[in-house]
C-alpha angles and dihedrals in degrees: 000000000000126000113234127193118196116195111212129023099224116129091276092056095043095048090048091049092048093052094047095046093048091052088060096219098102141057100222126203119178114198119202126181094204123080091244131046123234107064106221090353091082139096135220136200133231115181106317094335127097120202133192108238096218121335116111097164138341118229134212104033096125122096107295095021117130096226090048090054091051093049091048092053092049095045094242097142091068090054105039130042117215132204115215119220110234088198116030099208148323119242117199120196133173092272105010137062111194127191109198114210124217086235109086091204092055090046091052092049090051089055090046090056092048096044106026093165092056100054091121093052092048094049091045093053093047090049095047093050092048092049092050091053093048092049092049092052096043098042093145097050106033133058108241094227095143092046090051090050093055103026094110096037127105116221088257092054091048092053092045089059087066092050093231126175117253091249093054092046091054092054096047093045097046092120092063087095091069093056095056093230130094115242094260088061101034123098111249092213093049092049095044094057095051093040092054095044090054101041097039102035103034143248119267138181124203121239104243094028128270090302086075090062092050092046092051093050091048090051091052091053093048095044088058096050100270131124136226110198121188129199090039109124110190108228100175138018104210114222112165111186091005094295119112114232105164148314140266122213131212089252089063097253119141124207121190120210144172089215132025118197117193119210094177134088111303090233091055090046093055092045089058096051112110088217109027088169089074088071114085112266093232091058093046090052092048091053092045090058093055113116127193119254120232112297128214143229114223126194124202118209140175116210127190116243134014121304091204098045100039101033104024092238108141101166118100093206124047126179117198112200118185093191144023092229106106100187107054099085094100093054092044091054093046093050094038094238092154094162087066093056128090124252128210118207123190122195106194099190088062090067102023112037114208091027092152128035090247132052098266138118119252112212134183121191118198130191129172121247137164120291094213113104096022102075109111093356115146141144092291092050095062121074123228089246091058089052093050094046096044114124098205091079092077092044092050089052088067095042108020107208143157107232120194118191118217106220129210093032132305097314103024121128118233148137095277094070092095098005125154115262114264101199127040118202126218088243091062099254126120132234134191117191147107112295097242106047147008117062098049088050091047091052090049091050090051089055092045091051094044096108091054102042133076091253092068093076090241109140117229132205115268120264115284095038090111121207127004131188111233119234106238094174129104133290123243089265090058094247116134110262091235096041114144095230092053092048093051091050092050092050094049090046091056093046090090089066095059108086100170 
C-alpha cells in the first residue's frame, strides 16, 4: 500500500483523495493550510448569517453529466441533497432581457425566435460545444477532431467563425465572467466544455451550502482510513535526487510519501520543490509565464423580505450587462470605469428555500477587478494608515457588505478565501479590499445598474417568458428611465431593506 500526500483540500484535492481512499490501495493524507477544508467550497458566518464563499451553482449533475458520474461513483448523492435550478440564469442587456431555461432545447428555440436569420450559427455553436465536451470526456475512444479545430482559438474567434451578430455573441458567451478573461483572451475549448456541462446537464445547489460537499468528501476519506489535516502549510516538497519522497510543513512536521499530488498553483508547487532544477527547464519556463486572470470583488448582503414574492424576481442568478461589447473589460478595469463592467447577482433563496434561519434574501454581488495587488494581501499586509485612509468605509456605510477578494485571479487558491475582514464600516458591515479601489466602485455600479436589477423594484416577467425588449424610453415624469438622479433615488429608497 502506497502513502499518498495531497497538498490542498479544494474540491480537486478532496475528490482525488476520496477516489484513492475508496480504492483501498493508498494511505491518503490531505494537507490544508487553512483552518477549514474545501477551498472555495466552504462557507463562513457573520452574526447569525451563513454565506457560501463562492459557489453559485454546480453543473453536470443530471444523467450523463460528468460531475454527476463522479458523485455517483463516490456515493455522494446519499450524503448531500441538491436543488436543481429550473431556470439557469437571467441575462440583462441594454435592449434585451433573456431568461435561460434549464432545458437546452428550449434555450435554443428562444435564441431561434430572437435571431431567426442566425439559426445556422446558433445550431453550429451548440453542436461544436457539445462535440468538444464529448471528445474531452472520451479521449481514448474518439478522435478529437473538433478540439483540434478550435484548440488555438479564443472564444471570440470561435464565435466569429459562425458570423454571429454582436448581440447573439453576448448571450452565448455570458459565462465568460466566471472565467475571469474576456472572450478575446479565453480558450474556446475550455469555455465550450463548461458551457455544455451547465446548459445540457443542469445547474444544482447543495442543501447546506458547498461546505456540505466538502464535508462529505472529507468523511469518505476518513471512513476509508485517510486523513484531512488543516492548518498545515506545506513549506517544502522534498525531492532528493530528483525523486519526491515527502513534504515538510511550516509547523516543522514531516510527512513521508511514495506519491505527492499538488492541488495548488503550479508556480507555488515548483517554488516548494527542494530541487526545482530536477523539473525540465521548458516546463519551468511555461509555468513562469503564467499570469493571473482578472480577479473579482464579491459582496455578501442580507435583505429583508423575499426577492421572488415582493419583486417578482425568480431567478437565482442575474447578470447585468451595460454593453454588448464583450472585450472592453480590461480597459474598463485599467481606467476604473466600473459602471461599464458587468455585475453578477446571486439570490440563494431562489434556489435553496430556507437558506437562512430567518425569512430574508441572501445576495452576493460580484464584479471583476484586477488581480495585481491582492495576491498574498491580508490583515497583516495593510498598514494602519491604509486602513484609516481607505475610502470604502463611507461606501460601505450606504451598502454594508462583506467583500472577499479572490486572489491569484478568478479561480486561484489563496488565504483570502475565508480571510478575516480588513475594514469595518460604521454601518456594521465588513469589507475586504485594496485601499484605493473596489467597494466604492462596486457601490457606484450597483446604483448605476439599479434600473436593470431586481433591487430597483421593477417587476420582471416570470421564468420561461423568454426574451423581452427593455423599455429605454422616459418615465411619466419625463425623466430618462436610466437617468442618474432617478437611479440614485431608487438605490437609497431600497437601502432600508438591506440589514447586513
